[in-house]
VODRENTOR-389080 format. One line per field, with one value per residue (C-alpha): residue in one letter; x, y, z. Coordinates in steps of 0.001 Angstrom, whole numbers, padded with zeros to 6 digits. Layout:
# VODRENTOR-389080
residuo: (a  ...) .
u: (X  ...) .
v: (Y  ...) .
w: (Z  ...) .
***
This chain:
# VODRENTOR-389080
residuo: (m  q  t  s  l  e  w  f  g  a  t  t  f  r  l  k  t  h  g  l  t  i  f  l  d  t  w  l  d  r  p  a  n  i  p  s  y  g  c  i  d  q  v  e  e  c  d  y  i  f  i  s  h  a  h  f  d  h  l  p  g  a  d  r  i  a  k  k  t  g  a  i  i  y  a  n  c  e  a  i  n  v  m  r  l  a  g  v  p  e  q  q  l  f  p  v  q  g  g  e  r  v  p  l  y  t  r  d  q  r  a  l  p  e  a  e  r  p  a  p  a  c  s  v  h  i  w  p  s  l  h  c  f  g  p  p  g  e  h  r  h  f  p  d  v  i  d  t  a  t  e  y  h  g  q  a  g  p  y  a  c  t  l  d  i  t  q  g  q  r  l  g  l  f  r  a  a  n  a  p  a  e  h  l  a  n  l  p  a  e  l  r  g  f  v  d  y  i  r  d  q  e  r  n  r  c  s  p  v  d  g  g  q  l  m  f  n  f  l  l  g  q  r  t  l  l  w  m  a  h  l  g  g  y  e  g  v  l  r  d  m  r  p  q  p  d  t  v  i  m  a  c  a  g  r  a  n  f  n  g  r  p  w  n  g  s  a  a  q  f  a  t  q  v  l  k  w  l  g  e  p  p  t  v  i  w  c  l  h  d  e  s  p  i  p  p  r  r  i  e  v  q  g  a  s  d  m  v  q  r  e  m  k  t  r  v  m  t  l  n  h  v  t  p  v  s  l  w  e) .
u: (130335  131809  130503  130636  130087  129266  129103  126934  127937  126883  125807  124151  125822  124837  125683  125291  125736  124351  122017  120637  120811  120825  120429  121732  120302  118894  119745  120803  118576  119933  119991  121029  123788  125985  126900  124158  126211  122993  119545  116360  114584  117792  117488  115724  116771  116410  115461  116237  116473  118132  117891  119678  117134  114486  116837  116978  120406  119417  115494  114507  114091  113250  109603  110172  112228  110672  107103  109181  111251  109017  111780  111515  112034  113331  113688  112721  108974  109469  110693  108432  105311  107164  106811  103309  102008  104004  102146  104843  102439  102495  103572  106748  107301  109099  109583  112396  114269  117183  117706  116337  117710  116237  116903  117621  116090  116391  113058  112643  113387  110466  108086  108088  106194  108162  107917  109876  112437  115972  118614  118877  122691  122560  121236  121732  121321  119741  121513  120354  122637  123281  123322  126334  126296  127488  130740  130050  127874  124949  124772  124447  128209  129683  132590  132194  135018  136017  138584  138592  141455  139995  138881  136022  135581  133078  131179  128031  124963  124083  120666  122978  121236  119914  116770  119150  119314  115190  115149  117730  116157  112270  113170  115966  115731  112176  110789  113041  111575  108350  108889  107217  108973  109947  112160  113868  114807  117269  118852  122584  122015  123728  120980  118042  118563  118790  115731  113568  114466  113380  110268  109504  108288  106632  109802  112020  110316  112036  111521  113196  112848  115986  113445  116038  119325  120333  123235  123184  125453  125193  126387  127316  128651  131701  132179  130549  130075  128846  127176  127001  125645  126286  129594  127705  126397  126543  129314  127685  126628  129470  131683  129663  128521  128786  129893  132334  133042  135063  134995  133135  131622  131827  129867  133398  131094  130289  131009  130129  127950  128915  126050  123497  126478  128881  132300  135124  137335  137988  136366  139333  139938  136170  136321  139527  138198  134976  137276  139218  135752  134621  137960  140227  138426  140968  138853  136937  135864  134788  131280  129139  132619  132005  130070  126713  124460  124393  127780  129855  129869  133078  134824  138671  139106  143566  143396  140704  142972  146411  145359  143534  146597  148886  147104  145928  145632  142520  143294  141317  139814  139319  136183  135583  131887  130212  133025  132099  134462  134971  135006  137322  139063) .
v: (105843  107621  106375  109195  108132  110644  110618  112178  110643  107302  104701  107326  107814  109291  107055  108648  106310  104845  108311  107099  108990  106485  107087  104243  104960  108620  109590  113668  115480  114214  115126  118657  117344  116033  117469  117393  116957  117550  118151  116686  119823  120246  116612  117712  114477  110848  107759  104584  104888  101536  101443  098845  098865  100560  101810  105999  106241  104924  105404  108872  110925  107981  109000  112700  112197  109590  111596  114774  112868  109811  107489  103775  102662  098974  098265  095260  094997  096957  100060  099547  099345  102634  104725  103464  104958  107951  107970  107091  105588  102096  101814  103347  100601  097526  095386  092840  090422  089057  087198  089124  090846  094107  095607  099473  101686  105203  107224  107351  103296  103164  105385  102791  099241  096800  094805  097867  098713  098502  095627  097892  099601  098351  096252  095124  091671  092234  089886  088599  090431  091056  094426  094458  093702  096946  096203  094044  095684  097879  100456  103122  102182  102369  104041  107225  105828  102206  100798  098414  097087  095906  091981  090551  087120  085588  087864  087209  085683  081812  083760  086731  087927  091046  090832  092382  095615  095866  095462  098277  100717  099452  099919  103096  105070  105057  105319  107864  109619  109080  110549  113493  116713  117123  113691  115116  117979  115895  114312  115719  118640  116611  113631  116385  116638  113259  112692  115624  113761  110891  112457  113887  111109  113301  113588  111364  108022  105675  102056  100769  097152  096618  094331  092675  093813  093926  094359  095657  094680  096768  095646  099109  097970  095858  097474  095680  097968  096096  098100  096398  099056  097174  094754  091528  088616  085081  083332  081663  084349  086584  083736  082308  085832  086117  088473  089348  093164  095620  098363  097726  100010  098341  099802  099154  099319  097491  094048  091542  089333  086283  084051  085406  085351  087561  086985  086683  088774  092170  094097  094539  090736  090017  093178  091033  087557  089379  090904  087521  085782  088391  087509  090474  093301  096146  098529  098961  102250  102675  103785  104261  105307  108767  111163  109555  110745  108274  106269  105024  108240  107602  104423  104555  102397  102549  099596  097993  100295  098814  094779  095071  096420  094352  090810  091499  093414  094947  098906  101346  104654  107538  109736  113104  114203  115754  115061  113066  111080  109378  105284  103377  105892) .
w: (055714  059064  062248  065279  068944  072087  075571  077823  081412  083012  079688  077599  074311  071198  067721  064967  061598  058068  058018  061488  065390  068275  071490  073897  077249  077807  081239  080181  082548  085910  089757  090646  092757  089840  086799  083314  079896  077955  077743  077152  076008  073034  071515  067922  066291  067138  064796  067589  071269  073219  076687  078484  081597  083362  086692  087010  085559  081899  081245  082225  078975  076631  076553  076083  073491  071863  071916  070192  067699  066691  068101  068445  071777  071737  075826  077909  079209  082248  080609  077583  080378  081866  078566  077823  080909  079740  076661  074108  071381  070775  067376  068593  071357  071133  074180  073437  075904  074430  071365  068689  065558  064313  060965  061284  058572  058346  058225  054829  054342  057082  055187  052468  051984  053830  050438  048905  051104  050467  052310  055898  056074  059599  062640  065967  067968  070952  074128  077619  079978  083779  086375  088540  092387  094734  096894  099799  102493  103292  100467  103497  104052  100545  100051  097903  095418  094163  092650  089574  090717  094365  094814  096406  097394  099178  101355  099961  101194  099488  097995  096709  093719  091587  093811  096385  094057  093345  097022  097579  095181  096460  100240  100056  096993  095972  099519  100437  097448  099011  102605  104687  103692  106995  107219  103821  105584  107669  104760  103749  100969  098305  098575  098726  094870  093959  096152  094232  091143  091828  093258  090057  087754  085465  083829  084715  084213  085887  087812  090807  089042  086074  084177  083115  081827  077814  075700  072330  069330  066583  062809  060971  057651  057771  061799  065028  068292  071452  073991  077464  080188  083504  084688  084324  081945  080662  079589  076511  075762  075745  074987  071846  070393  066537  064953  067500  068402  066773  069339  072803  075440  078868  082226  084402  087795  090753  091671  088243  087908  086672  085544  088470  090976  092552  090467  092826  092016  090688  088238  085966  085972  085024  082236  081126  080916  078562  076663  075683  075374  073078  070813  072260  070199  069072  071178  074549  075940  079454  081284  084051  086217  086464  088588  090323  092683  095482  096301  094892  093580  091161  089953  089971  086289  085643  087237  084529  081464  082589  083049  079842  077949  079814  078935  075505  072256  073659  073622  075646  074378  076712  075797  077109  077832  075016  072566  069349  068148  064718  065307  063016  060581) .
***
């Protein structure tokens, strides 16, 4: 059974497998200051949507795809509440928090009484994960480009945690979006496009609260695909995950979040360690390293690629935007 994967930038992918069309995040319609590689209005088919968390570069568009196609959304409670307020029917909303095992049925199978359904061809295991940190310092001083080979040690207060990300979005991005028009006129042109995007919450539904990061391990016949939409996680979950994945999609941006604390070292070192815990899967695919509407605007992943391929058997697969690739041929 052929499995294809298509990347739309950041952490948004379209997975086609076993007669199913699955979106991993749905950030297709993007701010005017960065390229868009897809369009929500052009999505005609979707069976399932899996959302990593509720932020502006992951959740927007899920409500519009779900209402148009009837797709079922699996996401944390914060994202589900945003979708509910957007008018997605309740029967299409499934809140999860990690620990769930979900069978994935085709539409024909879902139409049958539960007792008459055949065994699903594929399924997904949902696990708790963690959102990464930004590089040290205030957001307004972040560089445009950060390198996965750069090491960070210390430089974080005793209470550094993902609440800092929440406060940054609440008091920075979302406050700017609600500022009076005369204040917005003083923003750089590239930021005005982003603020316009955040202000349009009718089309771009999201939250400043991530709601609890999730990762998803898809069991696709004899193969397994793990999708991690941020550089962070819990050692025990990653080390003891079964089945171990054949392919890992891993966000490789920011300072890694290890067990809820800033990782001492580089993003490359953390990614390498995670892949070792996961049993050195044959393939890793980086994401979240391309264009961002706010600093840091791009992540240089060569350091991570070099370290992974130097220290283990895992190979790095590079995807081009909107170019489907066949996995495991």
